MARZAMAR-61803 format. One record per residue (C-alpha): residue number from 1; residue in three letters; x, y, z. Coordinates in nm, 3 decimals. Example, Ala and Ser with C-alpha at 12.3 -4.5 7.8 and 13.67 -1.06 7.14 Angstrom:
{rec 1; "ALA"; {1.230; -0.450; 0.780}}
{rec 2; "SER"; {1.367; -0.106; 0.714}}
This chain:
{rec 1; "MET"; {-5.054; -3.793; 0.225}}
{rec 2; "SER"; {-5.023; -3.548; 0.511}}
{rec 3; "LEU"; {-5.091; -3.190; 0.479}}
{rec 4; "PHE"; {-4.723; -3.096; 0.541}}
{rec 5; "SER"; {-4.596; -3.311; 0.255}}
{rec 6; "THR"; {-4.854; -3.199; 0.017}}
{rec 7; "ASN"; {-4.779; -2.805; 0.074}}
{rec 8; "ALA"; {-4.407; -2.824; 0.147}}
{rec 9; "PRO"; {-4.288; -2.809; -0.240}}
{rec 10; "ARG"; {-4.515; -2.510; -0.291}}
{rec 11; "LEU"; {-4.384; -2.343; 0.026}}
{rec 12; "VAL"; {-4.047; -2.397; -0.093}}
{rec 13; "ALA"; {-4.120; -2.260; -0.418}}
{rec 14; "ALA"; {-4.275; -1.960; -0.291}}
{rec 15; "GLY"; {-3.982; -1.915; -0.058}}
{rec 16; "LEU"; {-3.763; -1.926; -0.353}}
{rec 17; "ILE"; {-3.955; -1.675; -0.558}}
{rec 18; "LEU"; {-3.969; -1.431; -0.265}}
{rec 19; "ALA"; {-3.574; -1.446; -0.215}}
{rec 20; "SER"; {-3.545; -1.405; -0.608}}
{rec 21; "SER"; {-3.782; -1.109; -0.606}}
{rec 22; "LEU"; {-3.591; -0.949; -0.314}}
{rec 23; "VAL"; {-3.251; -0.996; -0.493}}
{rec 24; "GLN"; {-3.379; -0.852; -0.804}}
{rec 25; "ALA"; {-3.539; -0.566; -0.627}}
{rec 26; "ALA"; {-3.193; -0.425; -0.493}}
{rec 27; "ASP"; {-3.204; -0.056; -0.611}}
{rec 28; "PRO"; {-2.901; 0.178; -0.632}}
{rec 29; "VAL"; {-2.846; 0.368; -0.305}}
{rec 30; "TYR"; {-2.701; 0.698; -0.302}}
{rec 31; "PHE"; {-2.437; 0.783; -0.035}}
{rec 32; "GLN"; {-2.294; 1.130; 0.065}}
{rec 33; "PHE"; {-1.932; 1.097; 0.134}}
{rec 34; "ARG"; {-1.945; 1.308; 0.439}}
{rec 35; "GLU"; {-2.230; 1.096; 0.587}}
{rec 36; "LEU"; {-2.041; 0.764; 0.503}}
{rec 37; "LEU"; {-1.728; 0.898; 0.666}}
{rec 38; "ALA"; {-1.928; 0.959; 0.977}}
{rec 39; "GLU"; {-2.039; 0.601; 1.003}}
{rec 40; "LYS"; {-1.914; 0.404; 1.304}}
{rec 41; "VAL"; {-1.743; 0.119; 1.083}}
{rec 42; "VAL"; {-1.595; 0.366; 0.860}}
{rec 43; "ARG"; {-1.442; 0.579; 1.136}}
{rec 44; "ALA"; {-1.279; 0.278; 1.280}}
{rec 45; "GLU"; {-1.060; 0.277; 0.956}}
{rec 46; "LEU"; {-0.954; 0.626; 0.970}}
{rec 47; "ASP"; {-0.638; 0.741; 1.139}}
{rec 48; "PRO"; {-0.589; 1.072; 1.323}}
{rec 49; "LYS"; {-0.263; 1.156; 1.125}}
{rec 50; "VAL"; {-0.430; 1.140; 0.789}}
{rec 51; "ARG"; {-0.702; 1.386; 0.676}}
{rec 52; "ILE"; {-0.934; 1.308; 0.386}}
{rec 53; "TYR"; {-1.040; 1.603; 0.138}}
{rec 54; "LEU"; {-1.337; 1.578; -0.091}}
{rec 55; "GLY"; {-1.330; 1.714; -0.429}}
{rec 56; "THR"; {-1.530; 1.993; -0.325}}
{rec 57; "GLU"; {-1.285; 2.109; -0.037}}
{rec 58; "ALA"; {-0.987; 2.311; -0.062}}
{rec 59; "SER"; {-0.683; 2.120; -0.019}}
{rec 60; "PRO"; {-0.364; 2.211; 0.165}}
{rec 61; "VAL"; {-0.035; 2.305; 0.003}}
{rec 62; "ILE"; {0.116; 1.964; -0.105}}
{rec 63; "VAL"; {0.483; 1.916; -0.113}}
{rec 64; "GLU"; {0.506; 1.569; -0.216}}
{rec 65; "SER"; {0.241; 1.344; -0.371}}
{rec 66; "ALA"; {0.184; 0.998; -0.508}}
{rec 67; "GLY"; {0.016; 0.927; -0.844}}
{rec 68; "PRO"; {-0.361; 0.898; -0.841}}
{rec 69; "ASP"; {-0.470; 0.552; -0.744}}
{rec 70; "THR"; {-0.759; 0.339; -0.719}}
{rec 71; "TYR"; {-0.864; 0.139; -0.400}}
{rec 72; "THR"; {-1.122; -0.135; -0.413}}
{rec 73; "GLY"; {-1.321; -0.281; -0.117}}
{rec 74; "PRO"; {-1.580; -0.565; -0.086}}
{rec 75; "GLY"; {-1.896; -0.599; 0.107}}
{rec 76; "ILE"; {-1.984; -0.981; 0.144}}
{rec 77; "ALA"; {-2.330; -1.098; 0.220}}
{rec 78; "ILE"; {-2.420; -1.432; 0.362}}
{rec 79; "SER"; {-2.800; -1.390; 0.388}}
{rec 80; "PRO"; {-2.994; -1.595; 0.119}}
{rec 81; "PHE"; {-3.166; -1.251; 0.028}}
{rec 82; "GLY"; {-2.846; -1.090; -0.102}}
{rec 83; "GLY"; {-2.664; -0.776; -0.023}}
{rec 84; "SER"; {-2.813; -0.455; 0.130}}
{rec 85; "ARG"; {-2.715; -0.109; 0.219}}
{rec 86; "ARG"; {-2.496; -0.223; 0.491}}
{rec 87; "HIS"; {-2.272; -0.415; 0.238}}
{rec 88; "CYS"; {-2.231; -0.099; 0.037}}
{rec 89; "VAL"; {-2.108; 0.086; 0.365}}
{rec 90; "GLU"; {-1.889; -0.220; 0.455}}
{rec 91; "ALA"; {-1.724; -0.207; 0.087}}
{rec 92; "PHE"; {-1.657; 0.164; 0.126}}
{rec 93; "ALA"; {-1.498; 0.103; 0.463}}
{rec 94; "ASN"; {-1.266; -0.162; 0.326}}
{rec 95; "ALA"; {-1.155; 0.057; 0.033}}
{rec 96; "ILE"; {-1.086; 0.352; 0.289}}
{rec 97; "ARG"; {-0.888; 0.096; 0.507}}
{rec 98; "SER"; {-0.666; 0.015; 0.200}}
{rec 99; "MET"; {-0.622; 0.399; 0.120}}
{rec 100; "VAL"; {-0.547; 0.498; 0.483}}
{rec 101; "THR"; {-0.296; 0.201; 0.522}}
{rec 102; "ASP"; {-0.098; 0.311; 0.204}}
{rec 103; "ALA"; {-0.111; 0.669; 0.332}}
{rec 104; "VAL"; {0.030; 0.596; 0.680}}
{rec 105; "ALA"; {0.281; 0.342; 0.535}}
{rec 106; "GLY"; {0.419; 0.594; 0.300}}
{rec 107; "GLY"; {0.420; 0.900; 0.541}}
{rec 108; "TYR"; {0.140; 1.082; 0.367}}
{rec 109; "ASP"; {-0.086; 1.303; 0.564}}
{rec 110; "SER"; {-0.343; 1.389; 0.306}}
{rec 111; "ILE"; {-0.594; 1.202; 0.095}}
{rec 112; "LEU"; {-0.698; 1.432; -0.189}}
{rec 113; "ASN"; {-1.004; 1.451; -0.425}}
{rec 114; "LEU"; {-1.174; 1.147; -0.285}}
{rec 115; "ARG"; {-1.433; 1.025; -0.549}}
{rec 116; "ALA"; {-1.587; 0.681; -0.642}}
{rec 117; "MET"; {-1.504; 0.517; -0.969}}
{rec 118; "ASP"; {-1.757; 0.538; -1.253}}
{rec 119; "GLY"; {-1.638; 0.248; -1.482}}
{rec 120; "ASP"; {-1.267; 0.297; -1.576}}
{rec 121; "ASN"; {-1.276; 0.677; -1.471}}
{rec 122; "PRO"; {-1.329; 0.884; -1.154}}
{rec 123; "SER"; {-1.697; 0.995; -1.100}}
{rec 124; "GLN"; {-1.753; 1.360; -1.181}}
{rec 125; "ASP"; {-1.956; 1.374; -0.860}}
{rec 126; "ALA"; {-1.743; 1.505; -0.590}}
{rec 127; "ASN"; {-1.996; 1.471; -0.297}}
{rec 128; "GLY"; {-2.099; 1.105; -0.336}}
{rec 129; "PHE"; {-2.182; 0.791; -0.549}}
{rec 130; "SER"; {-2.466; 0.538; -0.601}}
{rec 131; "CYS"; {-2.397; 0.178; -0.493}}
{rec 132; "THR"; {-2.599; -0.122; -0.592}}
{rec 133; "PRO"; {-2.593; -0.399; -0.330}}
{rec 134; "ALA"; {-2.495; -0.723; -0.509}}
{rec 135; "TYR"; {-2.615; -1.056; -0.426}}
{rec 136; "LYS"; {-2.283; -1.210; -0.276}}
{rec 137; "VAL"; {-2.013; -0.945; -0.318}}
{rec 138; "THR"; {-2.065; -0.569; -0.338}}
{rec 139; "ILE"; {-1.771; -0.384; -0.465}}
{rec 140; "VAL"; {-1.698; 0.003; -0.404}}
{rec 141; "SER"; {-1.395; 0.142; -0.579}}
{rec 142; "LEU"; {-1.265; 0.491; -0.483}}
{rec 143; "HIS"; {-1.022; 0.707; -0.635}}
{rec 144; "SER"; {-0.772; 0.962; -0.457}}
{rec 145; "THR"; {-0.420; 1.118; -0.464}}
{rec 146; "LEU"; {-0.198; 1.076; -0.149}}
{rec 147; "GLY"; {-0.025; 1.387; -0.048}}
{rec 148; "VAL"; {0.234; 1.523; 0.208}}
{rec 149; "THR"; {0.215; 1.854; 0.355}}
{rec 150; "ALA"; {0.524; 2.062; 0.471}}
{rec 151; "ALA"; {0.475; 1.976; 0.830}}
{rec 152; "ALA"; {0.453; 1.592; 0.742}}
{rec 153; "ALA"; {0.769; 1.615; 0.537}}
{rec 154; "GLN"; {0.937; 1.794; 0.824}}
{rec 155; "ARG"; {0.838; 1.511; 1.074}}
{rec 156; "ALA"; {0.977; 1.249; 0.815}}
{rec 157; "ALA"; {1.284; 1.431; 0.793}}
{rec 158; "GLU"; {1.349; 1.440; 1.175}}
{rec 159; "ASP"; {1.261; 1.074; 1.184}}
{rec 160; "ASP"; {1.530; 0.998; 0.927}}
{rec 161; "ARG"; {1.779; 1.194; 1.121}}
{rec 162; "ARG"; {1.684; 1.019; 1.439}}
{rec 163; "LEU"; {1.757; 0.679; 1.238}}
{rec 164; "LEU"; {2.089; 0.809; 1.135}}
{rec 165; "ARG"; {2.183; 0.871; 1.506}}
{rec 166; "ALA"; {2.035; 0.546; 1.613}}
{rec 167; "PRO"; {2.254; 0.357; 1.878}}
{rec 168; "TYR"; {2.450; 0.050; 1.778}}
{rec 169; "ARG"; {2.278; -0.279; 1.820}}
{rec 170; "GLU"; {2.402; -0.613; 1.784}}
{rec 171; "PRO"; {2.306; -0.785; 1.439}}
{rec 172; "TRP"; {2.020; -1.023; 1.477}}
{rec 173; "GLU"; {2.094; -1.389; 1.546}}
{rec 174; "ASP"; {2.276; -1.567; 1.248}}
{rec 175; "SER"; {2.337; -1.226; 1.096}}
{rec 176; "ILE"; {2.622; -1.001; 1.019}}
{rec 177; "TYR"; {2.690; -0.638; 0.929}}
{rec 178; "VAL"; {2.881; -0.561; 0.608}}
{rec 179; "ALA"; {3.000; -0.217; 0.520}}
{rec 180; "LEU"; {2.757; -0.055; 0.257}}
{rec 181; "ALA"; {2.975; 0.183; 0.065}}
{rec 182; "PRO"; {3.190; -0.072; -0.115}}
{rec 183; "ILE"; {2.887; -0.251; -0.238}}
{rec 184; "ALA"; {2.692; 0.060; -0.350}}
{rec 185; "ASP"; {2.977; 0.214; -0.527}}
{rec 186; "SER"; {3.102; -0.132; -0.680}}
{rec 187; "PRO"; {3.104; -0.146; -1.062}}
{rec 188; "GLU"; {2.833; -0.425; -1.042}}
{rec 189; "ALA"; {2.604; -0.218; -0.860}}
{rec 190; "LEU"; {2.660; 0.097; -1.086}}
{rec 191; "ALA"; {2.603; -0.126; -1.381}}
{rec 192; "ILE"; {2.250; -0.234; -1.240}}
{rec 193; "PHE"; {2.157; 0.143; -1.220}}
{rec 194; "ALA"; {2.314; 0.262; -1.533}}
{rec 195; "GLY"; {2.085; 0.416; -1.794}}
{rec 196; "LYS"; {1.772; 0.293; -1.615}}
{rec 197; "VAL"; {1.711; 0.419; -1.251}}
{rec 198; "LYS"; {1.927; 0.654; -1.029}}
{rec 199; "GLY"; {1.973; 0.523; -0.682}}
{rec 200; "TYR"; {1.987; 0.725; -0.356}}
{rec 201; "TRP"; {2.103; 0.558; -0.067}}
{rec 202; "GLY"; {2.037; 0.633; 0.310}}
{rec 203; "VAL"; {1.833; 0.947; 0.353}}
{rec 204; "ASP"; {1.938; 1.094; 0.024}}
{rec 205; "ALA"; {1.659; 1.191; -0.223}}
{rec 206; "PRO"; {1.657; 1.457; -0.529}}
{rec 207; "ASN"; {1.381; 1.694; -0.574}}
{rec 208; "TYR"; {1.103; 1.489; -0.718}}
{rec 209; "ARG"; {0.760; 1.525; -0.855}}
{rec 210; "LEU"; {0.598; 1.225; -0.696}}
{rec 211; "ARG"; {0.695; 0.909; -0.508}}
{rec 212; "GLY"; {0.545; 0.582; -0.415}}
{rec 213; "ILE"; {0.536; 0.431; -0.056}}
{rec 214; "PRO"; {0.848; 0.287; 0.104}}
{rec 215; "GLU"; {0.865; -0.085; 0.001}}
{rec 216; "ASP"; {1.084; -0.383; 0.119}}
{rec 217; "TYR"; {1.262; -0.613; -0.132}}
{rec 218; "ALA"; {1.386; -0.933; -0.006}}
{rec 219; "GLY"; {1.677; -1.113; -0.190}}
{rec 220; "SER"; {1.938; -1.392; -0.153}}
{rec 221; "ALA"; {2.241; -1.549; -0.291}}
{rec 222; "PRO"; {2.424; -1.872; -0.245}}
{rec 223; "LEU"; {2.628; -1.906; 0.059}}
{rec 224; "ASN"; {3.017; -1.914; 0.047}}
{rec 225; "ARG"; {3.147; -1.967; 0.400}}
{rec 226; "GLN"; {3.490; -1.862; 0.290}}
{rec 227; "ASP"; {3.361; -1.547; 0.161}}
{rec 228; "LEU"; {3.060; -1.432; 0.381}}
{rec 229; "GLU"; {3.101; -1.053; 0.247}}
{rec 230; "GLY"; {3.096; -1.174; -0.101}}
{rec 231; "SER"; {2.790; -1.375; -0.047}}
{rec 232; "CYS"; {2.643; -1.080; 0.122}}
{rec 233; "LYS"; {2.733; -0.847; -0.166}}
{rec 234; "GLN"; {2.579; -1.075; -0.427}}
{rec 235; "ALA"; {2.263; -1.089; -0.227}}
{rec 236; "VAL"; {2.243; -0.719; -0.233}}
{rec 237; "LEU"; {2.331; -0.691; -0.605}}
{rec 238; "ASN"; {2.042; -0.934; -0.671}}
{rec 239; "THR"; {1.801; -0.748; -0.462}}
{rec 240; "LEU"; {1.909; -0.424; -0.618}}
{rec 241; "LYS"; {1.839; -0.571; -0.968}}
{rec 242; "ASP"; {1.498; -0.654; -0.849}}
{rec 243; "MET"; {1.432; -0.318; -0.729}}
{rec 244; "VAL"; {1.538; -0.146; -1.068}}
{rec 245; "ASP"; {1.341; -0.386; -1.263}}
{rec 246; "ASN"; {1.033; -0.301; -1.067}}
{rec 247; "ALA"; {1.092; 0.079; -1.086}}
{rec 248; "VAL"; {1.145; 0.052; -1.458}}
{rec 249; "GLU"; {0.823; -0.165; -1.512}}
{rec 250; "ARG"; {0.633; 0.104; -1.317}}
{rec 251; "GLY"; {0.772; 0.399; -1.501}}
{rec 252; "PHE"; {0.991; 0.539; -1.232}}
{rec 253; "ASP"; {1.335; 0.699; -1.272}}
{rec 254; "SER"; {1.459; 0.690; -0.917}}
{rec 255; "LEU"; {1.491; 0.477; -0.629}}
{rec 256; "ILE"; {1.539; 0.701; -0.307}}
{rec 257; "ARG"; {1.631; 0.641; 0.053}}
{rec 258; "ILE"; {1.756; 0.301; -0.004}}
{rec 259; "ARG"; {1.852; 0.113; 0.330}}
{rec 260; "SER"; {1.904; -0.212; 0.474}}
{rec 261; "ARG"; {1.640; -0.361; 0.698}}
{rec 262; "MET"; {1.604; -0.688; 0.898}}
{rec 263; "TYR"; {1.276; -0.772; 1.083}}
{rec 264; "GLU"; {1.141; -0.429; 1.035}}
{rec 265; "GLN"; {1.427; -0.261; 1.189}}
{rec 266; "THR"; {1.642; -0.028; 0.983}}
{rec 267; "THR"; {2.029; -0.104; 1.028}}
{rec 268; "PRO"; {2.179; 0.156; 1.267}}
{rec 269; "GLY"; {2.345; 0.444; 1.091}}
{rec 270; "MET"; {2.230; 0.326; 0.761}}
{rec 271; "ALA"; {2.616; 0.262; 0.690}}
{rec 272; "SER"; {2.595; -0.127; 0.675}}
{rec 273; "VAL"; {2.394; -0.394; 0.526}}
{rec 274; "GLU"; {2.259; -0.673; 0.761}}
{rec 275; "CYS"; {2.297; -1.012; 0.615}}
{rec 276; "GLU"; {2.132; -1.322; 0.757}}
{rec 277; "ILE"; {2.349; -1.626; 0.709}}
{rec 278; "GLY"; {2.126; -1.964; 0.641}}
{rec 279; "LYS"; {2.245; -2.315; 0.594}}
{rec 280; "LYS"; {2.289; -2.269; 0.203}}
{rec 281; "ALA"; {2.205; -1.907; 0.145}}
{rec 282; "VAL"; {2.238; -1.555; 0.271}}
{rec 283; "PHE"; {1.947; -1.327; 0.288}}
{rec 284; "VAL"; {1.895; -0.944; 0.282}}
{rec 285; "THR"; {1.625; -0.702; 0.276}}
{rec 286; "LEU"; {1.649; -0.355; 0.130}}
{rec 287; "GLN"; {1.379; -0.071; 0.175}}
{rec 288; "GLY"; {1.347; 0.175; -0.125}}
{rec 289; "THR"; {1.080; 0.414; -0.259}}
{rec 290; "VAL"; {1.027; 0.472; -0.625}}
{rec 291; "ALA"; {1.018; 0.823; -0.745}}
{rec 292; "ASN"; {1.015; 1.050; -1.056}}
{rec 293; "ARG"; {1.262; 1.337; -1.034}}
{rec 294; "LEU"; {1.172; 1.695; -1.120}}
């Protein structure tokens, strides 16, 4: 028997023992938030329009805020020796990406009181956290509150005013415009909102204590070619019901800035609904933001 064939099983076993010991030897690594935020892979996920405030820092005056939320990011190891410090950094960067993406989408310019999660609760450590690299998937969960300063709120209001003054554009191919007011004021629409959630259309919104991010809701209804406007109205009503049900389930009492959108463009002037006419159905997309009134 050759020397190689004699020693091969022992070498394989030794390698497995070494790999196992390296995996088991993964110790917690403590990270300072400020040092992590300076890492190149993390900086790539930041946005100049959004500032992150640690729990130790004084936050700006906030005029709007979302509820506190948790963002989780994975760091995936493909090495047979398992995860390392790098995978903790990668997981942190992915959690930051989710947080910043929500902030930008919602018009928030501040991320407040950044902390890591300690089990089911935010950690008491406002400066950093410990991460133990896992063999395959390292997870980092971060907790924060998104906020809007007065300057950002003013910019958002100006953006809405520009949308109201937007020039007319033709509907998308196979789409039509239908007047919004008769649908929004119809008994059917009022019945959907009654006793559950209050709806605010266009740029309207009450004073509120917190809000979510703008979300798109797609809906449809069977096509009646003899009554295209009626089909469109039913699609809007079906979509509104989904929006209201979602708001109630999440504990919100208002849907604000409801408007029609199609292919990520708001309907000019916000006075119409844009309906896409398919072969057997009509389709609409409404955007709205959940909120709780003061």
